[in-house]
C-alpha positions as CSV (number, residue, x, y, z in Angstrom):
1,M,1.2,20.6,0.5
2,A,0.2,18.3,-2.7
3,T,-1.4,19.7,-6.0
4,I,-3.4,18.4,-8.2
5,S,-3.4,19.8,-11.7
6,N,-3.8,19.3,-15.7
7,V,-7.5,17.7,-14.4
8,V,-8.9,16.4,-18.1
9,L,-12.5,14.5,-18.2
10,K,-12.8,12.4,-21.4
11,I,-16.7,10.4,-21.8
12,D,-16.8,8.3,-24.4
13,P,-19.9,6.0,-26.1
14,I,-19.6,2.2,-25.4
15,V,-21.5,0.3,-28.6
16,S,-24.9,-1.0,-28.1
17,N,-24.7,-0.7,-24.2
18,K,-26.0,2.5,-22.5
19,R,-23.6,3.0,-20.0
20,R,-21.0,5.4,-21.4
21,K,-16.6,5.4,-20.9
22,V,-15.6,8.0,-18.4
23,T,-11.6,8.1,-18.2
24,V,-10.5,11.0,-15.6
25,S,-6.4,11.4,-15.7
26,Y,-4.2,14.1,-13.8
27,V,-0.9,15.1,-13.0
28,L,0.4,14.6,-9.0
29,R,2.9,16.1,-7.2
30,F,3.6,16.0,-3.4
31,S,5.9,18.2,-0.9
32,P,9.4,17.7,-0.2
33,R,8.0,17.6,3.6
34,E,5.4,15.1,2.8
35,E,7.7,13.2,0.8
36,L,9.9,12.5,3.4
37,A,7.3,11.7,5.7
38,G,5.5,9.0,3.5
39,T,2.6,10.7,3.9
40,V,-0.2,8.6,2.7
41,F,-4.0,10.0,0.8
42,E,-7.2,8.8,0.5
43,E,-8.1,9.7,-3.2
44,K,-11.1,10.0,-4.8
45,V,-12.6,10.7,-8.4
46,V,-15.9,12.5,-8.4
47,L,-18.1,13.2,-11.4
48,R,-20.3,16.0,-10.8
49,G,-23.1,17.9,-12.2
50,D,-22.5,21.7,-12.9
51,D,-26.3,23.2,-11.6
52,P,-26.5,27.1,-11.1
53,L,-27.8,26.3,-7.7
54,F,-25.5,23.2,-6.7
55,D,-23.7,20.9,-8.3
56,D,-24.5,16.9,-7.2
57,D,-22.0,13.5,-7.5
58,R,-23.1,11.9,-10.2
59,A,-20.6,9.1,-9.7
60,V,-17.3,7.7,-7.9
61,I,-14.5,7.0,-10.7
62,A,-12.1,5.6,-8.3
63,S,-11.7,6.0,-4.7
64,T,-8.6,4.5,-3.4
65,F,-5.4,5.9,-1.2
66,I,-1.7,6.6,-2.4
67,K,1.7,7.4,-1.1
68,S,3.7,10.2,-1.2
69,A,6.5,9.6,-3.8
70,A,9.4,11.8,-5.2
71,G,8.5,14.0,-8.9
72,T,4.9,14.1,-10.7
73,I,2.6,10.9,-10.9
74,K,0.5,10.9,-13.8
75,R,-2.9,9.0,-13.1
76,S,-6.2,7.4,-14.7
77,F,-9.2,6.6,-13.9
78,T,-11.9,4.8,-16.4
79,A,-15.0,3.6,-15.5
80,Q,-18.1,2.7,-16.7
81,V,-21.7,4.9,-15.8
82,S,-25.2,4.5,-17.5
83,Q,-26.6,7.1,-19.4
84,N,-28.8,7.8,-16.9
85,R,-26.3,8.9,-14.0
86,L,-24.8,11.3,-16.8
87,D,-28.1,12.3,-18.1
88,E,-28.0,15.0,-15.2
89,D,-30.5,17.6,-16.7
90,G,-33.3,15.0,-17.5
91,D,-34.3,14.3,-21.0
92,T,-37.6,13.9,-21.6
93,I,-38.8,10.8,-23.9
94,I,-42.4,9.6,-24.4
95,F,-42.9,6.9,-26.0
96,G,-38.9,5.5,-26.6
97,V,-38.8,9.3,-28.8
98,P,-37.0,12.2,-27.2
99,V,-39.0,14.9,-27.1
100,L,-36.8,17.5,-25.4
101,T,-33.1,17.0,-25.0
102,L,-31.1,19.2,-22.6
103,R,-27.4,19.8,-22.3
104,D,-25.3,18.0,-19.3
105,E,-23.0,19.9,-18.2
106,L,-20.4,17.5,-16.0
107,Y,-16.9,17.6,-14.8
108,A,-14.4,15.6,-12.2
109,R,-13.5,16.8,-9.2
110,V,-10.4,14.5,-7.6
111,T,-9.8,14.9,-3.5
112,L,-6.3,14.0,-2.1
113,T,-7.3,14.3,2.2
114,P,-4.7,13.2,3.9
115,F,-4.9,10.1,5.5
116,A,-5.2,10.1,9.9
117,P,-5.9,6.2,11.3
118,R,-8.9,6.2,13.1
119,A,-10.5,3.8,16.2
120,A,-11.9,1.0,14.6
121,Q,-14.6,-0.9,17.5
122,A,-16.5,-3.9,17.0
123,D,-19.5,-5.4,20.1
124,S,-20.2,-8.9,19.9
125,D,-24.1,-10.3,20.2
126,P,-25.2,-10.1,23.4
127,V,-25.2,-13.0,25.9
128,S,-28.4,-13.6,28.0
129,G,-28.3,-15.7,31.3
130,Q,-27.8,-15.1,35.6
131,F,-24.5,-14.5,36.2
132,G,-25.2,-12.8,39.4
133,P,-24.5,-14.3,43.1
134,G,-28.0,-15.8,42.7
135,A,-27.0,-17.8,39.4
């Protein structure tokens, strides 16, 4: 089974912008069987809010596919995320003045899911008419 290690989340301000630069980096290592089979994985990086009752997804940083390979693989994804998405505990602002600012707790979750091909299906638009013997 593939392993994910050294997950690091970094959030930096962007000058004169109401967004933040979010970077998630980590290291992947595939098993020898996955390497030999050339297994493909769906790779997803999600920024999550850490709360006592339940954690919630705040932003998808990356959603892609990766093919297993030998050795360790260093990965890093960066996205711009709005302050509103990062403000997971909600600040109170009245007339543009912060009245109550709560500390936000965020973490990155990296998921590798073995890709399994699925059936595809599509339908045409309906065609109307008289197609029976009385036509």
